[in-house]
Structures are given as structure tokens and as C-alpha cells.
C-alpha positions in Angstrom: 92.3 89.2 97.8 92.0 92.7 96.3 89.1 93.8 98.5 91.0 93.0 101.8 94.3 94.5 100.5 92.7 97.8 99.4 90.6 98.0 102.6 93.9 97.6 104.7 95.4 100.4 102.4 92.5 102.6 103.3 92.9 101.9 107.0 96.7 102.7 106.8 96.1 106.0 104.9 93.4 106.9 107.5 95.8 106.3 110.3 98.7 108.1 108.8 96.4 111.1 108.0 95.1 111.1 111.5 98.7 111.0 112.9 99.8 113.8 110.6 96.9 116.0 111.6 97.5 115.3 115.3 101.2 116.3 115.1 101.1 119.0 112.4 97.9 120.8 113.5 97.9 120.8 117.2 95.8 123.8 118.1 93.6 122.6 121.0 91.2 119.9 121.9 88.2 121.1 119.9 90.1 121.8 116.8 92.0 118.4 117.0 88.6 116.5 117.5 87.2 118.3 114.5 90.2 117.5 112.3 90.2 113.9 113.3 86.5 113.6 112.7 86.9 115.1 109.2 89.9 112.9 108.3 88.0 109.6 109.5 84.8 110.6 107.7 86.6 111.4 104.5 88.5 108.1 104.7 85.4 106.0 105.4 83.4 107.8 102.6 86.1 107.2 100.0 86.5 103.5 101.2 82.6 103.1 100.9 82.6 104.6 97.4 85.4 102.4 96.2 83.8 99.3 97.8 80.5 100.0 96.2 82.0 100.3 92.8 84.2 97.2 93.2 81.3 95.0 94.5 79.0 96.3 91.9 81.5 94.9 89.2 81.4 91.4 90.7 77.6 90.9 90.3 76.1 93.6 87.9 72.4 94.3 88.2 72.0 94.9 84.5 73.0 92.0 82.3 74.3 93.0 78.9 72.1 91.9 76.0 74.0 90.6 72.9 72.6 90.8 69.5 72.8 87.7 67.2 75.1 89.6 64.7 77.6 90.5 67.4 
């Protein structure tokens, strides 16, 4: 449930940021394309970083070794 909800939050933030850039920084087709590319790339990279960290906690590669005294 948490993965899907947070993914939808990232999608919503990406759409809102894209709309804000399109409305506020309208300087021509080339500049708008650059701004949208940067916004979408940043959103996808942030989502991927979050997803990797989230999924790594579900099935860790390194299993903690407990001592007998602990």
C-alpha cells in the first residue's frame, strides 16, 4: 500500500511541477522543452532513489548476525 501511494504522490508532484513550469516560465518552445525534461528527469530520479531504498528494506541482502549474549 505504501509503495503505490507514494508512487502516486511522486506522479502528482511531477505533474504539478510540470504545469507550474509551463505556466510560469513560458519563454519559447526550446526552453519549455528543456524545463519539462529537467522536471520529469528530476521526478523520476527522486522516485527511483526512494523506491530502491524502500524495496531494499523489504528484503535486505545482508542478514544481521546476532551474538549469543545479545
